[in-house]
C-alpha positions in Angstrom: 58.3 -62.4 -126.8 56.1 -65.6 -125.8 58.0 -66.5 -129.1 60.9 -66.4 -128.2 60.6 -68.5 -124.9 58.9 -71.2 -126.8 61.6 -71.2 -129.2 64.4 -71.6 -126.5 62.5 -74.5 -124.9 62.3 -76.0 -127.7 65.9 -75.9 -128.9 66.8 -77.3 -125.2 64.0 -79.8 -125.3 65.3 -81.1 -128.3 69.2 -81.3 -127.0 68.2 -82.7 -124.1 66.1 -85.3 -126.7 69.7 -85.4 -128.7 71.7 -86.2 -126.0 69.2 -88.5 -124.3 68.9 -90.6 -127.2 72.6 -90.6 -128.0 74.1 -92.2 -125.0 70.6 -93.3 -123.3 71.9 -96.7 -121.6 75.7 -96.1 -122.2 77.7 -97.5 -119.4 79.7 -94.0 -120.0 77.0 -92.1 -118.4 76.9 -94.3 -115.1 80.3 -91.9 -113.9 79.8 -88.8 -116.1 77.3 -86.4 -116.5 76.9 -85.5 -120.5 76.1 -81.8 -121.4 75.9 -80.0 -124.5 76.6 -81.0 -128.5 79.7 -78.5 -128.8 81.4 -80.0 -131.9 82.5 -82.8 -134.0 85.2 -85.1 -135.1 86.7 -88.3 -136.3 86.7 -89.6 -139.7 84.0 -88.0 -141.9 83.1 -85.7 -138.9 81.2 -89.0 -137.6 81.7 -88.2 -133.7 79.5 -85.6 -131.7 81.3 -84.4 -129.2 79.5 -83.4 -126.0 80.9 -81.6 -123.0 80.8 -83.5 -119.7 81.9 -83.4 -116.2 82.8 -86.8 -114.2 80.4 -87.0 -111.3 83.1 -88.1 -108.3 85.5 -85.1 -108.9 83.7 -82.9 -111.4 86.4 -82.9 -113.5 85.5 -81.3 -116.9 85.6 -83.7 -119.7 84.8 -84.3 -123.4 82.4 -86.8 -124.4 82.4 -88.4 -127.5 79.2 -90.2 -129.1 79.1 -92.5 -132.0 74.9 -92.7 -133.2 74.0 -95.6 -134.4 71.4 -94.2 -136.2 74.1 -92.8 -139.3 74.4 -95.9 -140.5 70.8 -97.5 -140.2 71.2 -97.2 -143.9 73.9 -99.7 -144.2 73.5 -103.4 -144.6 74.4 -105.4 -141.5 78.1 -106.8 -142.4 78.5 -102.8 -143.2 77.8 -101.7 -139.9 79.7 -104.0 -138.4 82.3 -103.0 -140.2 82.1 -99.3 -140.2 81.7 -100.4 -136.0 84.4 -102.4 -135.7 86.9 -99.5 -137.5 85.5 -97.2 -134.6 86.3 -99.5 -132.2 89.4 -100.0 -133.9 91.3 -96.9 -133.5 89.8 -95.2 -130.1 91.1 -98.8 -128.7 94.4 -97.5 -130.1 94.4 -94.2 -128.7 93.7 -95.2 -125.8 96.6 -97.2 -125.6 99.4 -94.3 -126.8 100.0 -92.0 -124.3 101.8 -88.6 -125.6 101.0 -85.0 -125.1 100.6 -84.5 -129.3 97.8 -86.8 -128.9 94.1 -86.9 -127.9 94.1 -87.9 -123.9 91.3 -91.1 -123.2 90.0 -90.6 -119.8 87.4 -92.9 -120.4 87.3 -96.2 -122.8 84.8 -96.7 -125.4 81.9 -97.9 -123.8 79.1 -99.5 -126.0 75.1 -99.8 -125.8 73.0 -100.4 -128.9 72.0 -97.1 -129.6 75.8 -95.8 -129.6 79.4 -95.8 -128.8 81.1 -93.6 -126.1 84.2 -92.7 -124.7 85.4 -89.8 -122.9 88.8 -87.2 -123.3 90.3 -84.4 -122.5 88.2 -81.0 -123.1 88.2 -80.4 -125.7 86.8 -77.0 -127.8 86.5 -78.5 -131.5 87.9 -80.1 -134.7 90.4 -78.3 -136.4 87.6 -79.0 -139.4 85.0 -77.2 -137.5 87.5 -74.4 -137.1 88.0 -73.7 -140.9 84.7 -74.1 -142.0 83.1 -77.7 -141.9 80.3 -78.3 -139.6 79.1 -80.9 -140.3 77.2 -83.4 -137.5 77.1 -80.2 -135.4 74.4 -79.2 -133.7 72.1 -76.1 -134.6 72.0 -73.3 -134.1 75.7 -72.9 -134.5 77.4 -72.4 -131.7 79.0 -68.8 -131.9 82.2 -69.6 -130.7 83.3 -71.9 -133.6 81.4 -69.8 -135.7 83.2 -67.1 -134.9 86.8 -68.8 -134.4 89.8 -67.4 -136.0 93.0 -69.5 -136.0 96.2 -67.1 -135.5 99.3 -66.7 -137.2 101.0 -68.7 -134.0 98.7 -70.7 -133.3 98.4 -71.8 -136.7 102.5 -72.1 -137.0 102.4 -73.7 -133.4 99.6 -76.8 -134.0 101.5 -77.6 -137.1 104.4 -77.7 -135.3 102.2 -79.8 -132.1 101.2 -82.2 -135.3 104.7 -82.7 -136.7 105.9 -83.7 -133.2 103.0 -86.3 -133.1 104.2 -88.1 -136.5 107.6 -87.7 -134.8 106.0 -89.5 -131.9 103.9 -92.0 -134.4 106.8 -92.9 -136.4 110.2 -93.2 -134.3 109.1 -94.2 -131.2 105.8 -96.2 -132.0 106.6 -97.1 -135.5 103.3 -96.7 -137.1 101.8 -94.9 -139.6 98.7 -92.8 -138.6 97.4 -93.5 -142.0 94.8 -90.9 -142.3 96.0 -87.6 -141.2 93.4 -84.6 -141.8 91.9 -81.6 -140.5 89.0 -84.1 -139.3 91.6 -86.2 -136.5 93.0 -83.3 -135.6 91.1 -81.7 -132.1 92.4 -78.5 -130.6 91.4 -79.1 -127.1 90.3 -76.7 -124.4 93.7 -75.1 -124.6 94.4 -74.7 -127.6 96.4 -77.6 -128.2 96.4 -79.5 -131.4 95.8 -83.0 -131.2 95.6 -86.6 -133.1 92.8 -88.8 -132.6 90.9 -91.2 -135.6 93.5 -94.4 -135.4 91.2 -96.1 -137.3 93.6 -96.8 -140.1 96.6 -96.7 -138.2 99.3 -99.6 -139.5 101.7 -100.4 -137.3 105.0 -102.1 -138.7 105.9 -105.3 -139.5 109.4 -105.3 -138.3 109.7 -102.1 -135.9 113.5 -103.5 -134.6 114.7 -103.4 -137.7 116.2 -100.2 -139.3 114.2 -100.5 -142.4 110.6 -100.0 -141.7 107.8 -102.2 -143.7 104.2 -101.4 -143.3 101.7 -103.1 -145.2 99.1 -101.7 -147.3 95.3 -102.8 -148.1 94.4 -101.8 -151.7 91.7 -98.9 -152.0 87.8 -100.7 -152.0 85.7 -98.2 -153.5 82.7 -100.4 -152.5 82.7 -100.2 -148.6 81.7 -97.8 -146.9 83.3 -94.2 -146.8 84.2 -94.9 -142.9 85.5 -97.9 -143.7 88.1 -95.7 -145.7 90.5 -92.5 -145.1 89.9 -89.2 -146.5 91.0 -89.4 -150.1 91.7 -85.9 -150.6 94.8 -86.1 -148.0 95.9 -89.0 -149.3 99.3 -90.0 -150.0 99.5 -90.6 -154.8 100.9 -93.9 -153.4 98.5 -95.3 -151.3 96.2 -95.7 -155.0 98.5 -95.9 -157.7 101.0 -98.4 -156.0 99.5 -100.2 -153.1 101.9 -98.8 -151.1 102.5 -96.8 -147.9 104.6 -95.6 -145.2 106.2 -92.8 -142.8 106.2 -90.6 -146.0 102.7 -90.8 -146.6 102.0 -89.4 -143.4 104.0 -86.1 -144.2 102.1 -86.0 -147.7 98.7 -85.8 -146.0 100.7 -83.1 -143.4 101.6 -80.9 -146.3 98.0 -80.9 -147.6 96.5 -80.2 -144.1 99.2 -77.6 -143.8 97.8 -76.4 -147.4 94.1 -76.4 -146.1 95.2 -74.8 -143.2 96.4 -71.3 -145.0 93.7 -71.6 -147.6 90.6 -71.5 -144.8 89.3 -75.6 -145.2 90.0 -75.9 -148.6 91.9 -79.3 -149.8 94.5 -78.7 -152.6 92.9 -81.5 -154.7 89.1 -81.9 -154.8 89.0 -86.2 -155.7 86.5 -87.9 -157.5 85.6 -90.9 -155.4 83.3 -93.2 -158.1 87.0 -92.3 -160.1 89.5 -92.1 -157.6 92.4 -93.5 -159.7 91.5 -91.0 -162.6 91.7 -88.6 -159.8 94.9 -89.3 -158.3 96.6 -90.0 -162.2 95.5 -86.2 -162.7 96.7 -84.8 -159.5 100.1 -86.7 -159.8 100.7 -84.9 -163.0 99.6 -81.6 -161.4 101.9 -82.4 -158.2 104.9 -82.5 -160.6 104.0 -79.3 -162.0 103.0 -77.5 -159.0 103.5 -73.6 -159.6 103.7 -71.0 -156.9 101.1 -69.7 -157.5 98.9 -72.3 -156.5 100.3 -71.4 -152.9 100.5 -68.0 -152.7 98.2 -67.9 -149.5 100.7 -70.2 -147.9 103.5 -67.8 -146.2 106.8 -67.7 -147.8 109.3 -69.1 -145.4 106.8 -72.4 -145.8 106.0 -72.3 -149.2 109.0 -74.5 -150.4 108.9 -77.2 -147.4 105.0 -77.4 -148.0 105.8 -78.3 -151.5 108.5 -80.6 -150.3 105.9 -82.3 -148.6 103.5 -82.2 -151.5 105.7 -84.3 -154.2 105.1 -87.4 -155.7 108.6 -88.8 -154.6 108.1 -90.1 -151.1 112.0 -90.1 -150.1 112.0 -86.1 -151.4 109.7 -85.5 -148.3 111.2 -83.9 -145.3 110.4 -86.7 -141.9 108.8 -85.6 -138.8 112.0 -84.4 -137.1 113.1 -82.4 -140.1 110.1 -80.4 -140.3 109.8 -80.0 -136.2 113.2 -78.1 -137.0 112.4 -76.2 -139.7 112.8 -72.3 -139.7 109.6 -71.7 -139.6 108.3 -73.0 -136.3 111.3 -70.8 -134.7 109.0 -68.4 -134.1 108.8 -66.7 -130.7 105.7 -67.4 -129.8 105.4 -70.5 -131.1 108.9 -71.5 -129.3 107.1 -69.7 -125.8 104.0 -72.3 -126.1 106.3 -75.2 -126.8 108.3 -74.4 -123.9 104.9 -74.1 -121.3 104.2 -77.4 -123.0 107.7 -78.8 -121.5 107.6 -76.9 -118.5 107.4 -80.0 -116.2 110.5 -81.3 -117.4 112.6 -78.1 -116.1 113.4 -77.1 -112.8 113.1 -74.2 -110.7 116.2 -72.2 -112.2 115.1 -73.1 -115.6 111.6 -72.0 -115.1 113.1 -68.8 -112.9 115.0 -67.5 -116.6 111.8 -68.4 -118.1 109.8 -66.6 -116.4 111.4 -64.0 -116.0 111.5 -62.9 -120.0 107.9 -63.7 -120.2 106.5 -60.2 -120.2 108.7 -59.3 -123.0 107.2 -62.0 -124.6 103.4 -62.0 -123.9 102.3 -58.9 -125.5 103.0 -60.3 -128.9 100.5 -62.9 -128.9 97.0 -63.1 -128.5 94.9 -62.8 -126.1 93.0 -66.1 -126.7 96.3 -67.8 -127.1 97.7 -66.3 -123.9 94.6 -67.4 -121.8 94.1 -71.2 -123.5 98.1 -71.8 -123.7 99.8 -69.7 -121.2 97.8 -68.6 -118.1 97.1 -72.7 -117.0 100.3 -73.4 -116.8 101.4 -70.5 -115.2 98.9 -70.6 -112.5 99.7 -74.2 -111.8 103.0 -73.3 -110.7 101.7 -70.9 -107.6 101.5 -74.8 -105.7 105.6 -73.9 -105.8 106.2 -71.5 -102.9 109.5 -71.2 -104.6 108.2 -70.1 -108.3 105.7 -67.3 -107.1 107.5 -64.4 -107.2 108.7 -65.0 -110.5 105.2 -66.5 -112.0 102.8 -63.7 -110.3 104.2 -60.5 -112.4 103.3 -62.3 -115.4 99.8 -63.8 -114.3 99.0 -59.9 -113.4 100.2 -59.0 -116.3 97.8 -60.7 -118.4 95.2 -59.7 -115.7 95.3 -56.8 -117.4 94.2 -57.5 -120.2 91.9 -59.5 -119.2 87.8 -58.8 -118.3 86.5 -58.4 -115.1 84.9 -61.4 -115.6 87.6 -63.3 -117.2 89.8 -62.2 -114.6 87.2 -64.2 -111.4 86.7 -66.7 -113.4 90.3 -67.5 -114.8 92.6 -65.7 -112.2 90.8 -64.9 -109.2 90.2 -68.5 -107.6 94.1 -68.9 -108.2 95.4 -65.7 -106.4 93.1 -66.2 -103.5 96.0 -68.3 -101.5 98.4 -66.5 -102.7 97.0 -63.2 -101.5 97.6 -65.1 -97.3 101.0 -67.0 -98.5 103.5 -66.0 -95.9 106.2 -68.9 -96.0 108.5 -68.9 -97.0 109.4 -64.9 -95.6 112.2 -64.0 -98.7 109.5 -65.1 -101.5 106.2 -63.9 -99.1 108.1 -59.7 -99.2 108.9 -60.2 -102.5 105.1 -61.0 -103.4 104.1 -58.2 -101.3 105.7 -56.1 -103.5 104.6 -57.4 -106.2 101.0 -57.3 -105.3 101.9 -53.3 -103.6 102.2 -52.6 -106.9 99.8 -53.8 -109.3 97.3 -52.6 -106.6 95.4 -50.6 -108.5 94.7 -53.7 -111.0 93.7 -55.9 -108.2 90.7 -53.2 -106.6 89.6 -52.4 -109.8 89.3 -56.5 -110.6 88.3 -58.0 -107.9 84.9 -57.9 -106.2 84.4 -55.6 -102.8 83.9 -59.2 -100.3 87.1 -60.4 -102.4 88.9 -57.2 -101.4 87.9 -57.2 -98.1 88.7 -60.1 -97.6 91.9 -61.3 -99.4 93.6 -57.6 -100.3 93.3 -55.2 -97.8 94.6 -57.5 -95.7 97.7 -58.3 -97.9 97.9 -54.2 -97.2 97.7 -54.0 -93.5 100.1 -57.0 -93.5 102.3 -55.3 -95.5 102.4 -52.0 -93.4 103.2 -53.9 -90.0 106.3 -55.9 -91.8 109.6 -56.1 -90.7 110.8 -54.7 -93.8 111.1 -51.0 -93.8 111.5 -51.5 -98.1 108.4 -53.2 -98.0 106.8 -50.4 -95.7 107.5 -47.2 -97.9 106.4 -48.9 -100.7 103.4 -49.5 -99.6 103.2 -45.9 -97.8 104.4 -44.8 -101.3 101.4 -46.8 -103.4 98.2 -46.8 -101.0 97.6 -42.7 -102.1 97.5 -44.1 -106.1 94.4 -46.5 -105.3 93.4 -45.0 -102.3 90.1 -43.9 -104.1 89.3 -47.4 -105.1 89.5 -48.4 -100.7 85.7 -47.9 -98.8 85.7 -45.6 -96.7 85.4 -47.7 -93.7 87.8 -50.0 -94.7 90.2 -46.7 -94.7 88.8 -45.3 -91.7 88.6 -48.0 -89.5 91.7 -50.2 -90.5 93.7 -48.4 -92.9 94.3 -44.9 -91.2 95.2 -46.5 -87.7 97.7 -48.9 -89.1 99.2 -45.6 -90.9 99.2 -43.8 -87.8 101.0 -47.1 -85.9 103.7 -47.0 -88.7 104.4 -43.3 -88.0 104.6 -43.4 -84.4 106.1 -46.8 -83.4 109.0 -47.2 -85.9 112.7 -46.1 -85.8 112.8 -45.0 -89.3 112.6 -41.4 -90.2 111.8 -42.5 -94.3 108.6 -44.0 -92.8 107.9 -41.7 -90.6 107.9 -38.6 -93.2 105.6 -41.3 -95.5 103.5 -41.8 -93.1 103.0 -38.4 -93.0 103.4 -37.8 -96.9 100.6 -40.6 -97.1 98.0 -39.5 -95.2 98.6 -35.6 -96.6 97.7 -37.3 -100.2 94.5 -39.1 -98.9 93.3 -36.4 -96.8 90.7 -35.4 -99.5 89.2 -39.3 -99.3 88.3 -38.9 -95.4 85.5 -36.9 -93.7 86.2 -33.4 -92.7 85.2 -34.0 -89.0 87.0 -37.5 -89.1 90.3 -35.3 -89.8 89.6 -32.4 -87.1 88.9 -34.8 -84.4 91.5 -38.0 -85.3 93.9 -36.8 -88.0 95.3 -33.4 -86.7 95.3 -34.4 -82.6 97.2 -37.5 -84.0 100.1 -35.0 -85.7 100.4 -33.4 -81.9 101.7 -37.0 -81.3 104.9 -37.1 -82.9 107.5 -37.4 -81.1 110.8 -36.7 -83.3 111.4 -32.8 -84.5 113.1 -32.9 -87.7 112.8 -31.1 -90.2 111.3 -33.6 -92.6 108.9 -34.8 -89.7 108.2 -31.2 -89.2 107.7 -30.4 -92.9 105.1 -33.2 -93.1 103.4 -32.1 -90.2 102.8 -28.7 -91.9 101.8 -30.0 -94.9 99.2 -32.0 -93.6 97.9 -28.5 -91.8 98.0 -26.6 -95.0 96.3 -29.3 -97.0 93.6 -29.5 -93.9 93.4 -25.7 -94.1 93.3 -24.8 -97.9 91.4 -27.9 -99.2 87.4 -26.9 -100.1 86.0 -30.1 -98.8 87.9 -30.3 -95.2 89.0 -26.8 -93.8 90.0 -26.0 -90.1 87.4 -24.3 -88.2 88.6 -21.1 -86.5 88.3 -22.4 -83.0 90.1 -25.4 -84.2 92.9 -23.0 -85.1 92.6 -20.8 -82.4 92.2 -23.7 -79.8 94.3 -26.5 -81.4 96.2 -25.8 -84.3 98.1 -22.5 -84.2 99.4 -23.4 -80.2 100.8 -26.4 -82.1 102.0 -25.0 -84.9 103.8 -21.4 -83.4 106.0 -23.8 -81.2 107.3 -26.0 -84.1 107.9 -22.7 -86.2 110.7 -21.8 -83.7 112.8 -24.8 -83.6 116.1 -24.9 -84.5 116.7 -26.9 -87.0 114.3 -25.5 -89.4 116.5 -23.5 -92.1 114.7 -20.0 -93.5 113.1 -21.1 -96.2 110.9 -24.1 -93.7 110.6 -21.5 -91.0 109.4 -18.9 -94.1 106.3 -21.6 -95.0 105.7 -22.3 -91.5 105.1 -18.3 -90.8 103.0 -18.2 -94.3 100.7 -20.6 -93.3 100.6 -19.6 -89.8 100.0 -15.8 -91.4 97.4 -17.2 -93.4 95.5 -19.4 -90.6 96.0 -15.3 -88.4 94.1 -13.9 -91.3 91.4 -16.2 -91.9 91.0 -16.5 -88.3 90.7 -12.6 -88.0 88.4 -12.4 -91.0 85.6 -14.7 -89.9 85.6 -13.8 -86.3 85.3 -10.0 -87.5 82.5 -11.4 -90.1 80.3 -12.9 -87.0 80.8 -10.3 -84.7 79.7 -7.8 -87.3 76.6 -9.9 -87.9 76.4 -10.4 -84.6 75.8 -6.5 -84.1 73.3 -6.6 -87.4 71.0 -9.0 -85.4 70.7 -7.4 -82.2 70.1 -3.9 -83.9 67.1 -5.5 -85.4 66.2 -7.6 -82.6 66.2 -4.2 -80.7 63.9 -2.2 -83.4 61.8 -5.2 -83.9 61.2 -5.2 -79.5 60.8 -1.4 -79.7 58.1 -2.2 -82.5 56.5 -5.0 -80.3 56.3 -2.6 -77.5 54.3 -0.2 -79.5 51.9 -2.6 -81.2 51.2 -4.0 -77.7 50.8 -0.8 -75.9 48.4 -0.4 -78.7 46.8 -3.2 -78.2 46.4 -2.9 -74.6 44.9 0.3 -75.3 42.6 -0.8 -77.6 41.4 -3.8 -75.7 41.1 -0.9 -73.3 39.0 1.0 -74.8 36.5 -1.9 -75.8 36.3 -3.2 -72.4 35.8 0.2 -70.8 32.9 -0.9 -69.1 34.0 -4.3 -67.5 36.8 -1.4 -66.0 36.7 -0.6 -62.3 36.8 2.9 -61.0 40.2 3.0 -60.2 41.4 1.6 -63.2 39.5 3.7 -65.4 41.3 6.8 -62.8 44.1 5.3 -63.6 44.2 4.7 -67.0 43.6 8.3 -67.9 45.9 9.3 -66.1 48.3 7.5 -68.5 46.6 8.9 -71.7 46.7 12.9 -70.1 50.8 11.7 -69.2 51.4 10.0 -72.9 49.8 13.0 -74.3 52.0 15.8 -72.5 55.1 13.5 -73.5 53.2 13.5 -76.8 52.3 17.0 -77.1 55.7 18.6 -75.4 58.6 19.9 -77.7 62.7 18.2 -77.1 64.5 20.0 -75.3 67.0 22.2 -77.5 70.4 23.2 -76.4 70.0 27.7 -75.8 73.0 29.8 -76.2 73.5 32.1 -73.4 76.2 35.3 -74.3 78.0 35.8 -71.1 78.8 39.5 -70.6 81.5 40.8 -68.4 80.4 43.1 -65.2 80.7 46.4 -65.5 82.8 47.7 -63.1 81.3 51.2 -61.7 82.2 52.8 -58.3 79.6 52.0 -55.1 78.7 53.6 -52.5 80.5 51.4 -49.4 78.2 53.3 -47.1 75.1 53.3 -48.5 75.5 49.7 -49.0 76.0 48.5 -45.5 73.2 50.9 -43.9 71.1 49.0 -46.6 72.0 45.6 -45.2 71.8 46.7 -41.8 68.3 47.4 -42.2 67.7 44.1 -43.6 68.9 42.2 -40.8 66.3 44.6 -38.8 63.8 43.4 -40.3 65.0 40.0 -40.6 65.0 39.7 -36.9 61.3 41.2 -36.4 59.9 38.7 -38.9 58.5 35.0 -38.2 60.7 32.7 -39.4 59.3 30.9 -43.4 61.0 27.6 -44.9 61.2 28.4 -48.6 59.4 25.0 -50.4 61.7 23.6 -52.9 58.8 24.4 -55.9 60.6 28.5 -54.8 63.4 27.5 -57.6 62.3 27.8 -60.6 64.3 27.8 -63.8 65.1 32.1 -63.7 67.8 33.0 -66.3 70.9 33.5 -64.6 71.7 37.5 -64.1 73.9 37.3 -61.4 75.5 35.3 -59.1 75.2 35.0 -54.6 77.0 32.5 -52.7 76.8 31.0 -49.6 80.2 28.7 -48.3 79.6 25.6 -46.7 83.0 23.5 -46.3 83.7 20.0 -44.3 85.9 21.4 -41.5 86.2 20.4 -38.2 83.7 20.7 -35.6 86.3 22.7 -33.4 86.3 25.2 -36.6 82.2 25.4 -37.5 81.8 28.2 -35.4 82.9 32.0 -36.8 83.5 34.4 -34.1 82.4 37.9 -35.0 83.1 41.3 -32.7 79.7 40.7 -30.8 80.2 37.3 -29.4 77.6 35.9 -31.7 77.7 32.7 -33.5 76.9 32.6 -37.0 75.5 29.7 -38.0 76.9 27.9 -41.3 76.5 24.7 -43.2 78.8 22.2 -43.8 77.8 19.8 -46.6 79.2 21.5 -49.2 79.4 24.1 -52.0 76.4 25.5 -53.9 75.5 29.2 -56.6 72.3 30.5 -57.2 71.2 33.8 -59.0 70.8 36.9 -57.7 70.3 40.6 -57.3 73.3 43.2 -57.1 71.5 44.1 -53.7 70.9 40.9 -52.6 71.8 39.9 -49.1 72.9 36.6 -48.1 70.5 36.5 -45.1 67.9 37.2 -46.1 65.9 35.0 -44.5 65.0 35.8 -40.8 66.9 34.5 -37.7 67.0 35.5 -33.9 69.9 37.4 -32.4 73.2 36.1 -33.2 71.8 33.4 -35.7 72.0 33.7 -40.0 70.6 31.8 -41.9 72.3 31.1 -45.6 69.3 31.1 -48.6 70.9 29.0 -50.9 69.3 29.5 -54.9 70.0 26.6 -57.4 71.3 27.2 -59.9 69.7 25.7 -63.4 72.1 23.0 -64.1 72.1 22.0 -61.0 69.1 19.8 -58.9 67.5 21.0 -57.0 67.7 21.3 -53.0 65.7 23.0 -50.3 67.2 25.9 -48.5 68.0 24.9 -45.1 67.6 27.5 -42.0 69.5 27.1 -39.1 67.5 29.5 -35.9 67.5 29.4 -32.2 64.8 27.8 -30.0 64.6 31.7 -28.3 64.3 33.5 -31.3 61.6 31.1 -32.5 59.7 31.6 -29.4 59.5 35.5 -29.5 58.9 36.2 -33.3 56.1 33.2 -33.5 53.4 36.0 -33.5 55.4 38.7 -35.6 53.7 39.4 -39.2 56.0 37.7 -42.2 58.2 40.2 -43.8 58.2 39.5 -47.8 61.2 42.1 -48.6 63.1 39.3 -48.4 61.9 37.2 -51.0 61.2 40.6 -53.1 65.4 41.2 -53.0 65.3 37.5 -53.8 63.6 37.2 -57.0 64.3 40.7 -58.2 66.5 41.6 -61.2 69.4 39.6 -61.2 72.9 40.2 -62.7 74.1 38.6 -64.9 77.2 35.5 -64.5 80.4 36.4 -63.7 83.8 35.2 -63.8 85.8 33.3 -61.7 88.0 36.2 -60.4 84.6 38.3 -60.1 83.3 36.0 -58.0 85.6 35.5 -55.8 85.6 39.5 -55.4 82.1 39.2 -54.1 82.5 36.8 -52.2 84.9 38.9 -49.8 82.2 41.6 -50.0 79.7 39.7 -48.7 81.5 37.7 -45.8 82.9 41.6 -44.9 78.8 42.4 -45.0 78.6 39.3 -41.9 80.4 41.5 -40.0 79.0 45.4 -40.7 75.6 45.9 -38.4 73.2 48.1 -40.0 73.2 52.1 -39.4 72.2 53.7 -36.1 72.7 50.2 -34.0 73.9 51.3 -30.7 77.2 50.4 -29.8 77.7 48.3 -33.0 80.3 50.3 -34.9 82.9 50.4 -31.9 81.9 47.4 -30.8 82.7 45.8 -34.1 85.8 47.6 -35.8 87.0 49.8 -32.7 87.4 53.0 -31.9 90.3 53.3 -34.5 88.2 52.2 -38.1 85.0 54.3 -36.9 84.5 55.8 -40.5 81.2 54.0 -41.3 79.2 57.1 -40.4 80.9 59.4 -42.6 80.1 61.2 -45.8 81.1 60.4 -48.9 83.3 57.2 -48.0 84.3 55.1 -50.9 85.9 51.7 -51.7 89.0 53.6 -53.4 91.6 54.6 -50.4 89.6 53.4 -48.1 91.7 51.5 -45.4 89.2 49.6 -44.6 89.4 47.7 -47.8 92.9 47.0 -47.3 93.5 43.3 -47.7 96.6 43.7 -45.4 94.3 45.6 -42.2 91.2 43.4 -43.1 90.5 40.9 -40.2 90.3 37.7 -41.8 87.9 34.5 -40.2 89.7 32.3 -37.8 90.3 28.3 -39.4 87.3 29.2 -42.4 88.7 30.0 -45.4 92.3 30.4 -45.2 92.5 32.3 -48.4 90.5 32.7 -51.9 92.2 29.8 -53.5 90.9 27.5 -51.6 87.4 28.7 -52.9 89.1 28.8 -56.5 89.3 25.0 -55.6 85.8 23.6 -54.5 84.6 25.9 -57.4 86.9 23.3 -59.5 85.7 20.6 -57.5 81.8 21.2 -57.7 81.9 22.1 -61.7 84.8 20.3 -63.1 
């Protein structure tokens, strides 16, 4: 690495030293900055060519420098001859002005060490391009070493030289005298220019038709720089010491031969014996075979052969050469037209620029950039020509690299981006730029895109021309991927929305929606949901095309993998907007089906997503419950372990509480799970019963109850007993006036009015089994196994309590209560037993004085008769049996009460 740096440093130092030594003290350096050594030219390639710039204007120039050290070997008078010859050539060139002659921008300046003058920017001499590299810098410049002439360049270059000679011969009346590849200069644009007027010969009779040109005899003793190059010199110069305009045409033929043979001259001349060489050359020219011209294109071969003819009169003149078919090439003619472009009017220019895109593909890239692009961009100053020039410039830009585009084209395009006048030309410029927008965004630097290109797009969206708006909307999706996201979000999208809402053109509105739909993929999901979709609801028109555009945006967003619509958006905004649109009367069947299809897809996804969410929530809740139970068990175990470990620190009350909890937990743990028991209901066996015996037993029980001490049974007496029979007591929520049931003894029986209950009892069991006073009855309610426990309520009078409080307790009633029980009976049987119990309430025990006649009357005193049964006894006829007043109207009421209770 260090060696490379040292080598580069030495090279730069050497070049700087060469430049400094070459132009040190020359007056040219006062106005021009001299750059690097780029080429060589002139007679014997004696002039070094440097690039340079003018200090005042920064204009690019070429600086020709002749270093006097080259002639140190000559004597003083020879040096003076050389200097005079060089000075004469530059002065003559300075006086002449023509497009085919090298343009001098600063005249010759002389210093002690060098001669120098400035010209238009130069690339190299033709000799350098053809491989003659004398007096060139080392290392050789790569652009010269690799330079290759294209056919169109050769054709047009030779045409330019011919035109230059035509100017000298016809207008100036001068013979150049030294037309060689060394004196033909290629400028930066690739044009071929003539220089080297060191040996020019003006006519002595310019006003006469036949011109005469004095010629000097060849002097071999003069320095080579004081003599023309004999390899390109016409034979008459040496052999007959005469010259004329045809002599330059011979030189032109020799140059043409050299161009098509890679710089090799047609003859090599021995400068020591020049006369002999030219004599031999004369014989060869007279017998010039086609094999010697085989490298020359066939269409120009005969013309070159004429130019190299020994007889000057046979040679074509310069004007004739410019018109030969060889130069009628399309490329050459195009380049020639550009050289004369400044002479054309706008109409001619516009016609030419319209046909230029067909020619450009046929031309080499270097020729286009050097020869065509500069005159094209120079036309940008003419606003009327910009619409015709711009397509060609952009076509050239497509073939350029990004660096070439930025350096050569973009600086000239910058003002065109902002051009708005005249309006017609401005609209055409917008259309052209929009069609090439992908090119501009690809090769233009980001800063220039933001500052120049995108503002032009925004201007097109806001243009009054509907055509421009439509084209802009159609083209934007093609280069949307090249626009940076902030510019698209903050500048482009708002203008598209504005164009859609404010336009009166249906085409612009539909194209706006289509444009938005196509660029959705370049947008952020939440920007679409928060900005684009709400915008759709603001669109006022309901034309089918607009509705389908809205549907398209919804569908693209819904189905796009990157975007998508959330179920909240679907349910809250999208579907409420789409469903009313789907039934617009303007829609046809296919359009309606499209709407419904999208709506169904949205509903299906909404259902699936929300169902999945709910299922997941359910699973999470179940898992949470399991986790909570586990945590509670762990906490209880930890509490137990901690309490066990800290027993010494617990108080007595805490220990007792803990012991109870442990005991209760142990009971719960040891308790077997409850299992449902199946009970077989056996229907009761109907059998004849002696009613008289039953009535006597019941009366005896009442007598025993009357002398016993009342006692309230505790709730603990209602244990779970297998149901064997049904005993019933009734209480109905009736009016207070109907709560007393009057029997024949005018004694009131107190009944509960709180409800209805059932209990288990024996077949002999009496419902008046609890003690009561005279004229009162107590209903003992025994709960069934499937009913809650209710403590029985006893209702006694105050007198009974005072007279019976010291009597011994009679346990016969309890024995009857907890004796063997009947099996469960059906509803009909239950109603039948209810009636029997109700009768027993009104039948006093046997042997009570006056009770039978008082209760049943004299006609029904049948209790004491022996053998009395239920069958055939009129006492049990429902029509003769007295009914209780307002207590139970019918058996259906009791059935309804049962249904209400157990229903």
